[in-house]
DOSEBA-143194 format. One line per field, with one value per residue (C-alpha): residue in three letters; residue number from 1; x, y, z. Coordinates in nm, 3 decimals, always signed. Each point is the difference from the previous one (the first is absolute). Layout:
<sites>
type	ALA;...
seq	NUM;...
x	X;...
y	Y;...
z	Z;...
</sites>
This chain:
<sites>
type	MET;ASN;LYS;THR;LEU;LEU;ALA;THR;CYS;LEU;GLY;PHE;SER;ALA;VAL;THR;SER;VAL;TYR;ALA;GLN;THR;GLY;ASP;VAL;SER;ASN;PRO;LEU;THR;ILE;SER;GLY;TYR;ILE;GLU;THR;TYR;TYR;VAL;TYR;ASP;PHE;GLY;ASN;PRO;GLY;ASP;HIS;ASN;ARG;PRO;GLY;PHE;LEU;TYR;SER;TYR;ASN;ARG;HIS;ASN;GLU;VAL;ASN;LEU;ASN;PHE;GLY;PHE;ALA;GLN;ALA;ALA;TYR;ASP;ASN;GLY;ALA;VAL;ARG;GLY;LYS;LEU;ALA;LEU;MET;ALA;GLY;THR;TYR;ALA;ASN;ALA;ASN;LEU;ALA;ALA;GLU;PRO;GLY;VAL;LEU;LYS;ASN;VAL;TYR;GLU;ALA;ASN;ALA;GLY;VAL;LYS;ILE;SER;LYS;SER;LYS;ASN;LEU;TRP;VAL;ASP;ALA;GLY;ILE;PHE;ALA;SER;HIS;ILE;GLY;PHE;GLU;SER;ALA;ILE;GLY;ALA;ASN;CYS;TRP;ASN;MET;THR;ARG;SER;ILE;LEU;ALA;GLU;ASN;SER;PRO;TYR;TYR;LEU;SER;GLY;ALA;LYS;VAL;SER;TYR;THR;SER;ASP;ASN;GLY;GLU;TRP;PHE;LEU;SER;GLY;LEU;VAL;THR;ASN;GLY;TRP;GLN;ARG;ILE;HIS;ARG;VAL;ASP;GLY;ASN;ASN;MET;PRO;GLY;PHE;GLY;HIS;GLN;LEU;THR;TRP;MET;PRO;ASN;GLU;LYS;VAL;THR;LEU;ASN;SER;SER;SER;PHE;VAL;GLY;SER;ASP;ASP;PRO;ASP;SER;THR;ARG;ARG;MET;ARG;TYR;PHE;HIS;ASN;LEU;HIS;GLY;GLN;PHE;GLN;PHE;ASN;ASP;GLN;TRP;GLY;LEU;ILE;ALA;GLY;PHE;ASP;MET;GLY;MET;GLN;GLN;GLN;ALA;LYS;GLY;SER;SER;ASP;TYR;HIS;THR;TRP;TYR;SER;PRO;VAL;LEU;ILE;ALA;ARG;TYR;ALA;PRO;THR;GLY;SER;LEU;ALA;PHE;ALA;ALA;ARG;ALA;GLU;TYR;TYR;MET;ASP;LYS;SER;GLN;VAL;ILE;ILE;ALA;THR;ASP;THR;PRO;ASN;GLY;PHE;GLN;THR;PHE;GLY;TYR;SER;LEU;ASN;MET;ASP;VAL;LYS;VAL;LEU;ASP;ASN;VAL;LEU;TRP;ARG;LEU;GLU;GLY;ARG;SER;PHE;ASN;SER;ARG;GLU;ASP;ARG;VAL;PHE;THR;ASP;SER;ASP;GLY;LEU;PRO;ILE;LYS;THR;ASN;PHE;PHE;LEU;GLY;THR;SER;LEU;SER;ILE;SER;PHE
seq	1;2;3;4;5;6;7;8;9;10;11;12;13;14;15;16;17;18;19;20;21;22;23;24;25;26;27;28;29;30;31;32;33;34;35;36;37;38;39;40;41;42;43;44;45;46;47;48;49;50;51;52;53;54;55;56;57;58;59;60;61;62;63;64;65;66;67;68;69;70;71;72;73;74;75;76;77;78;79;80;81;82;83;84;85;86;87;88;89;90;91;92;93;94;95;96;97;98;99;100;101;102;103;104;105;106;107;108;109;110;111;112;113;114;115;116;117;118;119;120;121;122;123;124;125;126;127;128;129;130;131;132;133;134;135;136;137;138;139;140;141;142;143;144;145;146;147;148;149;150;151;152;153;154;155;156;157;158;159;160;161;162;163;164;165;166;167;168;169;170;171;172;173;174;175;176;177;178;179;180;181;182;183;184;185;186;187;188;189;190;191;192;193;194;195;196;197;198;199;200;201;202;203;204;205;206;207;208;209;210;211;212;213;214;215;216;217;218;219;220;221;222;223;224;225;226;227;228;229;230;231;232;233;234;235;236;237;238;239;240;241;242;243;244;245;246;247;248;249;250;251;252;253;254;255;256;257;258;259;260;261;262;263;264;265;266;267;268;269;270;271;272;273;274;275;276;277;278;279;280;281;282;283;284;285;286;287;288;289;290;291;292;293;294;295;296;297;298;299;300;301;302;303;304;305;306;307;308;309;310;311;312;313;314;315;316;317;318;319;320;321;322;323;324;325;326;327;328;329;330;331;332;333;334;335;336;337;338;339;340;341;342;343;344;345;346;347;348;349;350;351;352;353;354;355;356;357;358;359;360;361;362
x	-4.625;+0.091;-0.033;+0.284;+0.249;-0.131;+0.049;+0.371;+0.011;-0.211;+0.157;-0.269;-0.101;-0.329;-0.215;+0.238;-0.141;-0.331;+0.122;+0.272;-0.087;+0.259;-0.122;+0.032;-0.174;-0.033;-0.182;-0.136;-0.284;+0.061;-0.247;+0.095;-0.147;+0.075;-0.172;+0.117;-0.198;+0.068;-0.077;+0.070;-0.041;-0.035;+0.062;-0.231;-0.279;-0.241;-0.347;-0.094;+0.321;+0.139;+0.368;+0.082;-0.139;+0.337;+0.059;-0.138;+0.176;-0.026;-0.274;-0.215;+0.035;-0.007;-0.138;+0.153;-0.075;+0.112;+0.226;+0.041;-0.045;-0.027;+0.008;+0.173;+0.027;+0.272;+0.098;+0.307;+0.120;+0.276;-0.197;-0.328;-0.071;-0.277;-0.108;-0.332;+0.032;-0.314;+0.043;-0.190;+0.083;+0.004;+0.270;-0.256;-0.297;+0.204;+0.227;-0.260;-0.312;-0.035;-0.024;-0.322;-0.158;+0.220;+0.289;+0.087;+0.113;+0.230;+0.380;+0.119;-0.141;+0.191;+0.135;+0.310;+0.182;+0.344;+0.069;+0.338;+0.162;+0.357;-0.051;-0.193;-0.264;-0.355;-0.353;-0.227;-0.340;-0.241;+0.014;+0.348;+0.194;+0.148;+0.331;+0.060;+0.189;+0.211;-0.311;-0.305;-0.333;+0.197;+0.148;+0.240;+0.156;+0.089;+0.240;-0.225;-0.323;-0.198;+0.035;+0.189;-0.204;+0.100;-0.116;-0.337;-0.061;+0.116;-0.145;+0.000;-0.155;-0.079;-0.206;+0.100;+0.263;+0.374;+0.296;+0.301;+0.364;+0.251;+0.352;+0.161;+0.237;-0.270;+0.153;-0.267;-0.375;-0.223;-0.334;-0.260;-0.359;-0.323;-0.269;-0.352;+0.135;+0.150;-0.071;-0.319;-0.157;-0.323;+0.066;-0.126;-0.324;+0.059;+0.386;+0.098;+0.364;+0.231;+0.288;+0.338;+0.307;+0.338;+0.228;+0.377;+0.174;+0.370;+0.177;+0.356;+0.044;-0.192;+0.061;-0.090;-0.356;-0.076;-0.347;-0.187;-0.370;-0.258;-0.367;-0.130;-0.384;-0.306;-0.233;-0.273;-0.290;+0.114;-0.191;+0.209;+0.330;+0.301;+0.294;+0.214;+0.365;+0.160;+0.328;+0.143;+0.388;+0.140;+0.292;+0.039;+0.359;+0.088;+0.348;+0.039;-0.204;-0.096;-0.049;-0.234;-0.101;-0.296;-0.016;-0.283;-0.152;-0.345;-0.084;-0.333;-0.131;-0.373;-0.151;-0.202;-0.253;-0.045;+0.225;+0.169;+0.401;-0.025;+0.041;-0.023;+0.283;+0.042;+0.327;+0.102;+0.355;+0.044;+0.282;-0.021;+0.304;-0.030;+0.215;-0.019;+0.211;-0.115;-0.203;-0.317;+0.031;-0.024;-0.032;-0.079;-0.037;-0.161;+0.018;-0.213;-0.182;-0.306;-0.071;-0.327;-0.049;-0.277;-0.173;+0.004;+0.022;-0.066;-0.290;+0.035;-0.240;+0.266;+0.201;+0.329;-0.122;+0.193;+0.352;+0.086;+0.333;-0.031;+0.202;-0.032;+0.202;-0.077;+0.096;-0.054;+0.015;-0.004;-0.175;+0.005;+0.098;-0.335;-0.126;+0.127;-0.108;+0.060;-0.024;+0.015;+0.005;-0.073;-0.054;-0.128;+0.100;-0.163;+0.212;-0.250;-0.375;-0.192;-0.088;-0.041;-0.247;+0.050;-0.223;-0.255;-0.041;+0.208;+0.255;+0.364;+0.323;+0.118;-0.121;+0.167;-0.101;+0.136;-0.084;+0.068;-0.064;+0.021;+0.006;+0.018;+0.056;-0.074
y	+15.553;+0.007;-0.375;+0.021;+0.089;-0.232;-0.285;+0.037;-0.082;-0.341;-0.333;-0.180;+0.159;-0.182;+0.305;+0.263;-0.034;+0.107;+0.364;+0.017;+0.242;+0.012;+0.218;-0.297;+0.157;-0.342;-0.141;+0.301;-0.194;-0.265;-0.196;-0.151;-0.105;-0.099;-0.233;-0.034;-0.241;-0.060;-0.133;+0.158;-0.128;+0.276;-0.132;+0.260;-0.200;+0.281;-0.116;+0.203;-0.089;+0.351;+0.052;+0.329;+0.301;+0.158;-0.293;+0.007;-0.276;-0.371;+0.128;-0.297;-0.264;-0.378;-0.004;-0.067;+0.316;+0.223;+0.284;+0.173;-0.074;+0.214;+0.011;+0.288;+0.124;+0.246;+0.195;+0.203;+0.085;+0.250;+0.291;-0.055;-0.279;-0.115;-0.291;-0.155;-0.231;-0.157;-0.201;-0.198;-0.156;+0.078;+0.258;+0.215;-0.077;+0.159;+0.236;+0.176;-0.027;+0.379;+0.016;-0.025;-0.252;-0.150;+0.219;-0.245;-0.264;+0.251;-0.046;+0.234;+0.194;+0.278;+0.162;+0.186;+0.186;+0.069;+0.366;+0.003;-0.127;-0.046;-0.040;-0.287;+0.274;-0.112;+0.137;-0.273;+0.027;-0.264;-0.240;-0.121;-0.209;+0.196;+0.179;-0.030;-0.301;-0.289;-0.260;-0.052;-0.205;-0.246;-0.265;-0.157;+0.334;+0.041;-0.182;-0.084;-0.178;+0.259;+0.360;+0.217;+0.198;+0.315;-0.114;-0.109;+0.341;+0.238;+0.016;-0.318;+0.225;+0.321;+0.188;+0.355;+0.087;-0.004;+0.127;-0.250;+0.006;-0.269;+0.093;-0.131;-0.219;-0.149;+0.117;+0.264;+0.000;+0.318;+0.034;+0.250;-0.070;+0.168;-0.245;-0.020;-0.055;-0.253;-0.345;+0.110;-0.040;+0.140;+0.329;+0.068;+0.184;+0.353;-0.008;+0.211;+0.029;-0.222;-0.197;+0.032;-0.215;-0.085;-0.303;+0.036;-0.326;-0.064;-0.312;+0.044;-0.377;-0.332;-0.055;+0.330;+0.181;+0.312;+0.153;+0.318;+0.015;+0.221;+0.120;+0.350;+0.048;-0.057;-0.298;+0.220;+0.223;+0.372;+0.086;-0.186;-0.035;-0.133;+0.019;-0.319;-0.031;-0.325;-0.136;-0.353;-0.063;-0.338;-0.171;-0.322;-0.149;-0.334;-0.107;-0.294;-0.285;-0.127;+0.283;+0.305;+0.271;+0.254;+0.289;+0.223;+0.284;+0.164;+0.321;+0.209;+0.301;+0.111;+0.316;-0.043;+0.213;+0.239;+0.294;-0.147;+0.032;-0.334;-0.323;-0.368;-0.205;-0.361;-0.211;-0.340;-0.154;-0.336;-0.231;-0.280;-0.258;-0.254;-0.300;-0.217;-0.313;-0.105;+0.149;-0.176;+0.045;+0.284;+0.120;+0.356;+0.128;+0.324;+0.233;+0.303;+0.269;+0.211;+0.280;+0.189;+0.102;+0.246;-0.245;+0.193;-0.312;-0.294;+0.063;-0.209;+0.197;-0.068;+0.257;-0.040;-0.097;-0.223;-0.051;-0.327;-0.229;-0.256;-0.306;-0.222;-0.311;-0.118;-0.261;+0.010;-0.279;+0.071;-0.292;+0.120;+0.327;+0.125;-0.186;+0.104;-0.196;+0.177;-0.086;+0.284;+0.038;+0.327;+0.171;+0.338;+0.127;+0.327;+0.209;+0.144;-0.081;-0.340;+0.080;-0.358;-0.290;-0.357;-0.308;+0.099;+0.357;+0.160;+0.291;-0.113;+0.144;-0.247;-0.147;-0.307;-0.145;-0.272;+0.011;-0.130;+0.126;-0.109;+0.219;+0.004;+0.217;-0.002
z	+18.579;-0.368;-0.115;-0.240;+0.243;+0.263;-0.266;+0.009;+0.380;-0.010;+0.079;-0.203;-0.360;-0.052;+0.002;-0.116;-0.352;+0.125;+0.029;-0.268;-0.283;-0.231;-0.260;-0.283;-0.292;-0.150;+0.302;+0.188;+0.166;+0.287;+0.176;+0.357;+0.321;+0.365;+0.257;+0.350;+0.245;+0.365;+0.343;+0.325;+0.361;+0.248;+0.355;+0.127;-0.177;-0.102;+0.006;-0.313;-0.176;-0.001;+0.071;+0.172;-0.183;-0.103;-0.223;-0.362;-0.145;+0.104;+0.261;+0.011;+0.279;-0.054;-0.357;-0.343;-0.185;-0.301;+0.123;-0.333;-0.344;-0.296;-0.390;-0.180;-0.346;-0.058;-0.308;-0.082;-0.328;+0.121;-0.054;+0.197;+0.267;+0.222;+0.233;+0.100;+0.300;+0.152;+0.336;+0.259;+0.326;+0.374;-0.034;-0.245;+0.244;+0.301;-0.141;-0.243;+0.215;+0.003;-0.375;-0.177;-0.234;-0.262;+0.099;+0.275;-0.277;-0.184;+0.082;-0.274;-0.271;-0.164;-0.318;-0.091;-0.255;-0.084;+0.001;-0.124;-0.320;+0.151;+0.365;+0.201;+0.136;+0.045;+0.115;+0.130;+0.150;+0.182;+0.243;+0.089;+0.264;+0.259;-0.043;+0.369;+0.161;-0.125;+0.011;-0.209;+0.022;-0.215;+0.241;-0.249;-0.038;+0.353;+0.231;+0.267;-0.029;+0.158;+0.018;+0.252;+0.223;-0.147;-0.349;+0.112;+0.159;-0.282;-0.349;-0.217;-0.291;-0.081;-0.276;-0.176;-0.261;+0.014;-0.187;-0.008;-0.124;-0.043;-0.068;-0.323;+0.186;+0.225;+0.324;+0.097;-0.007;+0.113;+0.027;+0.116;+0.069;+0.052;+0.161;+0.128;+0.354;+0.229;-0.158;-0.192;-0.308;+0.102;+0.162;+0.373;+0.007;+0.051;-0.067;-0.291;+0.076;-0.217;+0.134;-0.102;-0.026;-0.125;-0.064;-0.051;-0.047;-0.057;-0.137;-0.052;-0.085;+0.008;+0.362;+0.170;-0.017;+0.211;-0.001;+0.154;-0.044;+0.165;+0.029;+0.103;+0.037;+0.226;+0.028;+0.175;-0.148;-0.073;+0.331;+0.226;-0.216;+0.177;-0.208;-0.028;-0.069;-0.083;-0.115;-0.083;-0.030;-0.066;-0.177;-0.135;+0.005;-0.189;+0.122;-0.189;-0.182;+0.352;+0.225;-0.020;+0.237;+0.026;+0.238;+0.003;+0.229;+0.001;+0.164;-0.006;+0.176;-0.004;+0.163;+0.331;-0.141;-0.287;+0.009;+0.296;+0.025;+0.222;-0.180;+0.062;-0.127;-0.083;-0.145;-0.082;-0.070;-0.171;-0.071;-0.225;-0.063;-0.278;-0.076;-0.320;+0.016;-0.343;-0.302;+0.129;+0.391;+0.206;+0.363;+0.131;+0.346;+0.093;+0.310;+0.029;+0.250;-0.053;+0.219;-0.031;+0.362;-0.128;-0.208;-0.322;-0.214;+0.219;+0.247;+0.336;+0.233;+0.255;+0.226;-0.188;-0.337;-0.256;+0.102;-0.131;-0.080;-0.273;-0.100;-0.303;-0.164;-0.325;-0.244;-0.373;-0.255;-0.390;-0.102;-0.361;-0.171;+0.064;+0.309;+0.333;+0.330;+0.335;+0.369;+0.289;+0.352;+0.154;+0.333;+0.141;+0.355;+0.124;+0.203;+0.224;-0.039;-0.072;-0.340;-0.112;+0.111;+0.098;-0.103;+0.291;-0.122;+0.294;-0.057;-0.017;-0.118;-0.277;-0.310;-0.206;-0.309;-0.251;-0.368;-0.334;-0.355;-0.350;-0.309;-0.356;-0.282;-0.361
</sites>
């Protein structure tokens, strides 16, 4: 999603400066970075140390590792802007596995020009963090240590071009996008159809954010093109200094075959509550459900596909203004099929893990 808007909803502000492009002509260039290390113990005890395949963040079991780290240069003089952020970590290895060569290590690389002298209207092109959802790859910018199932299985990034507008009072943000596909930098071979999307965000005050984002396109070659239609709707509400709530809902449809009027559908609701008793301590609880019976997004090779409830509880400690330590426990419970495995490799309906992370921004 739009990272400037996201920053207003954070309980911790350690990394918001990474994305702040103020247009300060006296200091248009900023250099920043972020490092996020972690340890996760999956009680399924996978022998290859890989956690379930629908997870792309914190996906290595029983090892201390780097989930996500990047260094970024950002330039904004009020008339032109650009970012170049290079990354490393297990997130990059897993989530960009389909991208060729050095593109696997590009988090953002884009350039933009302001096309109105009187209005905040921009055209940008390149590789962007996704406009979809309320979570990003950067853990410290999210209320939970790990990402929701819906965030893990919708685009984290996109490449293409976009036009964006922010109202003079800052309440409205509107963007239209043309992309290379569903989470693609390198276009699918044989696919010549661009993807399209929108983002509409309303922030009537500092306590409420409502957002609608979409994607329309195909992730197939032209010869077998199946149209995909996807929408994310979410709201973030800060009731007071201590209590906050996020409610989100994803829904997607994809043609069963080229030219077909029949569609496979998937959807996912999520609810996150956050309590921050002090400025340096916070707790968040999450409940979610992901229904992909037709296995459009998450393949299980089982009769009833992926129909899974998820629950998590985490504790955050702000050690310093730019240092965040987190603990989280999380469980998955399949509604129908045995889509997980136990420590003996036998199929079961549940999965549980405990994990911790330490992040620093600079």
